[in-house]
C-alpha positions in Angstrom: 56.8 -81.3 46.9 55.9 -77.8 48.3 52.3 -76.6 48.7 52.7 -74.1 45.8 53.8 -76.8 43.4 51.1 -79.1 44.5 48.5 -76.5 43.8 49.9 -75.8 40.4 49.9 -79.6 39.6 46.3 -79.8 40.9 45.2 -76.9 38.8 46.8 -78.3 35.7 45.3 -81.8 36.3 41.8 -80.6 37.2 41.3 -78.6 34.1 39.2 -81.3 32.5 35.9 -79.7 31.4 33.8 -82.8 31.8 33.5 -83.1 35.6 30.0 -83.9 36.7 28.5 -81.7 39.5 27.9 -83.4 42.8 24.7 -82.7 44.7 25.4 -80.7 47.9 25.8 -83.0 50.8 25.7 -86.2 48.8 29.4 -86.7 48.2 31.0 -89.5 50.3 33.7 -87.4 52.0 34.1 -89.6 55.0 35.3 -88.0 58.2 39.0 -87.7 57.6 42.0 -86.4 59.5 42.7 -82.7 58.6 46.1 -83.6 57.1 44.6 -86.0 54.5 45.6 -85.2 50.9 44.3 -86.2 47.5 46.4 -89.1 46.3 46.6 -87.6 42.8 47.4 -83.9 43.3 48.7 -84.2 46.9 46.6 -81.3 48.1 44.1 -81.4 51.0 42.3 -78.2 50.2 39.1 -78.1 48.2 39.6 -78.2 44.4 39.1 -75.2 42.1 35.3 -75.7 42.2 35.4 -75.7 46.0 34.7 -79.4 46.3 36.3 -81.4 49.1 38.2 -84.6 48.9 36.0 -87.8 48.6 36.4 -91.5 49.2 33.7 -94.0 48.5 35.5 -97.3 47.9 37.1 -100.0 50.2 40.3 -98.1 50.9 40.9 -97.7 54.6 43.2 -95.7 56.8 43.9 -92.1 57.4 45.1 -91.3 53.9 44.3 -94.1 51.5 41.9 -93.5 48.6 41.0 -89.9 49.2 40.9 -87.7 46.1 39.1 -84.7 44.6 36.4 -85.8 42.1 38.0 -83.5 39.5 41.3 -85.3 40.0 39.6 -88.7 39.7 38.1 -87.6 36.4 41.4 -86.3 35.1 43.0 -89.6 36.1 40.3 -91.6 34.4 40.5 -89.5 31.3 44.3 -90.0 31.0 44.1 -93.7 31.8 41.3 -94.2 29.2 43.3 -92.5 26.5 46.3 -94.7 27.4 44.2 -97.8 27.2 42.7 -96.7 23.8 46.2 -96.0 22.4 47.6 -99.4 23.6 44.4 -101.3 22.6 44.5 -103.2 25.9 42.3 -103.2 28.9 38.8 -102.3 30.0 38.1 -98.8 28.9 35.4 -98.3 31.6 37.6 -99.5 34.5 39.2 -96.2 35.3 35.7 -94.6 35.6 34.3 -97.5 37.7 36.8 -98.7 40.2 39.4 -97.3 42.6 42.9 -98.2 41.3 44.1 -98.9 44.8 41.6 -101.2 46.4 40.0 -102.3 43.0 36.5 -101.8 44.5 33.8 -100.1 42.4 33.1 -96.5 43.5 29.8 -96.2 45.3 26.9 -93.8 45.7 27.5 -90.2 44.6 31.1 -90.7 43.6 30.0 -93.6 41.3 27.2 -91.4 39.9 29.5 -88.4 39.4 32.1 -90.6 37.6 29.4 -92.1 35.4 28.2 -88.7 34.3 31.7 -87.5 33.7 32.3 -90.6 31.6 29.3 -89.7 29.4 30.7 -86.2 29.0 34.1 -87.6 28.1 32.5 -89.9 25.5 30.3 -87.2 24.0 33.3 -84.8 23.8 35.9 -87.3 22.5 34.2 -90.3 21.0 30.7 -89.3 20.1 30.1 -92.4 17.9 31.0 -94.8 20.7 27.8 -96.7 21.5 29.7 -99.1 23.8 31.0 -96.1 25.8 27.6 -94.4 25.9 25.8 -97.6 27.0 28.5 -98.3 29.6 28.1 -94.8 31.1 24.4 -95.0 31.1 24.6 -98.5 32.8 26.9 -97.0 35.4 24.4 -94.2 36.1 21.6 -96.8 36.6 23.8 -98.9 38.8 24.9 -96.0 41.0 21.3 -94.8 41.4 20.1 -98.3 42.2 22.2 -98.4 45.4 21.4 -94.9 46.5 18.2 -93.8 48.4 16.5 -93.1 45.0 13.1 -93.8 46.4 13.6 -90.8 48.8 14.9 -88.4 46.2 12.9 -87.3 43.2 15.9 -86.0 41.4 17.6 -89.4 41.5 14.4 -91.1 40.3 14.3 -88.6 37.4 17.9 -89.1 36.5 17.5 -92.9 36.6 14.4 -92.6 34.3 16.4 -90.3 31.9 19.4 -92.7 31.8 17.2 -95.7 31.3 15.2 -94.0 28.5 18.5 -92.9 26.8 19.8 -96.5 27.1 16.7 -98.0 25.6 16.9 -95.4 22.7 20.6 -96.2 22.1 19.9 -99.9 22.1 17.0 -99.5 19.6 19.1 -97.2 17.3 21.9 -99.7 17.5 19.5 -102.5 16.4 18.1 -100.4 13.6 21.7 -99.7 12.4 22.4 -103.4 12.4 19.3 -104.2 10.5 20.0 -101.7 7.8 23.2 -103.4 6.6 
């Protein structure tokens, strides 16, 4: 596949509007050989938002597991829709774990994927309490393994997610008590 067609494919796949923004310098883009490409769009250049390829899972080697966050979100979006249509599988899995090494994403990649999942749920399945609670739990999990005690914005994001989770659980309980 030529460079021009790779870029066209990447632009088509990265058009998902619900990509969470990574904090500058926090994305786990390990040192990588210059020829490394995104396993989804096959492009090694930054995506349309100027973000580089990331990898924060257990994939190893010069080219395994690297992807643009926008491509990971597009992949998770499509995979989740396929799982919903088939009625089989864990709907959170594409947002949580690398499909190659099966390890959960870590740190900033995990946080960005969790925020993108919440956007996906809000846009496509606004009544899904399970999806919302799953995404909020993913945010709390991601923040808990980051240096949250050193970064006020992570502490605030964790508090916000925990508060939203508590509210959603309380609302869910109230809905169940009404019937």
